[in-house]
C-alpha positions as CSV (number, residue, x, y, z in Angstrom):
1,X,-37.8,-16.4,-7.3
2,X,-39.9,-18.0,-10.3
3,X,-42.4,-19.1,-8.0
4,X,-42.9,-15.9,-6.2
5,X,-43.1,-14.1,-9.6
6,X,-45.6,-16.4,-10.7
7,X,-47.7,-16.1,-7.4
8,X,-47.5,-12.4,-7.8
9,X,-48.8,-12.2,-11.3
10,X,-51.4,-14.7,-10.5
11,X,-52.6,-12.6,-7.5
12,X,-52.6,-9.7,-9.8
13,X,-54.6,-11.4,-12.3
14,X,-57.0,-12.5,-9.7
15,X,-57.4,-8.8,-8.5
16,X,-58.1,-7.6,-12.0
17,X,-60.7,-10.2,-12.6
18,X,-62.4,-9.2,-9.0
19,X,-62.2,-5.6,-10.5
20,X,-63.9,-6.4,-13.5
21,X,-66.5,-8.5,-11.7
22,X,-67.2,-5.5,-9.2
23,X,-67.5,-2.9,-11.9
24,X,-69.7,-4.8,-14.0
25,X,-71.9,-5.5,-10.8
26,X,-71.9,-2.0,-9.3
27,X,-72.6,-0.8,-13.1
28,X,-75.7,-3.2,-13.8
29,X,-77.1,-2.7,-10.1
30,X,-76.9,0.9,-10.4
31,X,-78.4,1.0,-14.0
32,X,-81.4,-1.3,-13.3
33,X,-82.1,-0.6,-9.6
34,X,-81.4,2.9,-9.2
35,X,-81.4,4.2,-13.0
36,X,-77.8,5.6,-12.1
37,X,-75.1,3.6,-13.9
38,X,-71.5,3.7,-12.9
39,X,-69.7,6.6,-14.5
40,X,-67.1,5.3,-16.7
41,X,-67.6,1.6,-16.4
42,X,-66.8,1.2,-20.0
43,X,-63.5,2.9,-19.8
44,X,-62.8,1.0,-16.5
45,X,-63.6,-2.2,-18.0
46,X,-61.4,-1.7,-21.0
47,X,-58.5,-0.6,-18.9
48,X,-58.9,-3.7,-16.5
49,X,-59.2,-6.2,-19.3
50,X,-56.1,-4.7,-21.2
51,X,-54.0,-5.0,-18.0
52,X,-55.4,-8.5,-17.5
53,X,-54.2,-9.7,-20.9
54,X,-50.7,-8.1,-20.2
55,X,-50.5,-9.6,-16.8
56,X,-51.6,-13.1,-18.1
57,X,-49.0,-13.2,-20.9
58,X,-46.1,-14.4,-19.0
59,X,-48.3,-16.6,-17.1
60,X,-49.6,-18.2,-20.3
61,X,-46.1,-18.2,-21.8
62,X,-44.5,-20.2,-18.9
63,X,-47.3,-22.9,-19.0
64,X,-46.9,-23.3,-22.7
65,X,-50.6,-22.1,-23.0
66,X,-50.3,-20.4,-26.5
67,X,-51.8,-22.0,-29.6
68,X,-49.8,-24.4,-31.4
69,X,-50.1,-26.2,-34.5
70,X,-48.3,-29.6,-34.4
71,X,-50.0,-32.1,-36.9
72,X,-46.8,-33.8,-37.7
73,X,-44.8,-33.2,-34.7
74,X,-45.8,-36.6,-32.9
75,X,-44.8,-38.3,-35.9
76,X,-41.0,-37.2,-35.2
77,X,-38.6,-38.6,-32.9
78,X,-38.3,-37.0,-29.4
79,X,-35.1,-35.3,-30.0
80,X,-36.6,-33.5,-33.3
81,X,-39.6,-32.6,-31.1
82,X,-37.4,-30.8,-28.5
83,X,-35.5,-29.1,-31.0
84,X,-38.5,-27.8,-32.7
85,X,-39.9,-26.7,-29.3
86,X,-36.7,-24.9,-28.6
87,X,-36.8,-23.1,-32.1
88,X,-40.5,-22.3,-31.4
89,X,-39.8,-20.9,-28.1
90,X,-36.8,-18.6,-29.7
91,X,-39.2,-17.4,-32.5
92,X,-41.9,-16.7,-29.7
93,X,-39.1,-14.8,-27.8
94,X,-38.1,-12.8,-30.5
95,X,-41.8,-11.8,-31.5
96,X,-42.3,-10.9,-27.9
97,X,-39.1,-8.7,-27.6
98,X,-40.3,-6.8,-30.7
99,X,-43.5,-6.4,-29.1
100,X,-41.9,-5.1,-25.9
101,X,-39.6,-2.7,-28.0
102,X,-42.7,-1.4,-29.9
103,X,-44.7,-0.8,-26.9
104,X,-41.8,1.1,-25.1
105,X,-41.8,3.4,-28.3
106,X,-45.6,3.7,-28.0
107,X,-45.4,4.3,-24.4
108,X,-42.9,7.1,-24.7
109,X,-45.3,8.8,-27.1
110,X,-48.0,8.6,-24.9
111,X,-46.3,9.9,-21.9
112,X,-45.1,12.8,-23.9
113,X,-48.2,13.5,-25.1
114,X,-50.3,12.6,-22.0
115,X,-52.7,10.8,-24.1
116,X,-55.7,9.5,-21.9
117,X,-59.2,8.1,-22.1
118,X,-61.8,10.3,-23.1
119,X,-64.1,10.3,-20.0
120,X,-62.0,9.4,-17.0
121,X,-58.9,10.8,-18.1
122,X,-57.0,7.6,-17.4
123,X,-53.2,8.0,-18.8
124,X,-52.8,5.3,-21.5
125,X,-49.0,5.1,-20.7
126,X,-49.7,3.2,-17.6
127,X,-51.0,0.4,-19.7
128,X,-47.8,0.7,-22.2
129,X,-45.7,0.4,-19.1
130,X,-47.6,-2.9,-18.0
131,X,-47.5,-4.3,-21.5
132,X,-44.0,-3.6,-22.2
133,X,-42.9,-5.1,-19.2
134,X,-45.1,-8.2,-19.7
135,X,-43.5,-8.8,-23.1
136,X,-40.3,-8.5,-22.1
137,X,-40.8,-11.0,-19.1
138,X,-42.7,-13.3,-21.8
139,X,-39.6,-13.3,-24.0
140,X,-37.5,-14.3,-21.3
141,X,-40.0,-16.8,-20.2
142,X,-40.2,-18.2,-23.8
143,X,-36.3,-18.8,-23.9
144,X,-35.8,-20.3,-20.6
145,X,-38.9,-22.7,-20.8
146,X,-37.9,-26.3,-21.3
147,X,-40.1,-28.1,-23.8
148,X,-42.0,-31.1,-22.4
């Protein structure tokens, strides 16, 4: 199950990166070869990049890829190191759960007001849903992740 979710998230992330590359290439070629840039390229790039960050969050959490400062931790016994890693995972999970909760509130506001990008009218609550789910999954992953 976990491997399947990881594969799906990695595939979505790869698709988003591919989309970013295509938007940039089409915009540059259109701008310089045909004097006709891609309409809304900046907004599309912003939305794709935001979605990519949200999709990659659980993957980064699962791999333990977040920035950590452990200057003194290697000097401690292994049991203490694992305990500190568990505490760090719990704190990270609490922070991510808080972010998920705040994003749910923000997404509800954006849904009710139908807030959208200025040029293309992309509804921002779509990103809020992705972000809320991402941080909720990341919180669970942070709790379940075994320290190395």
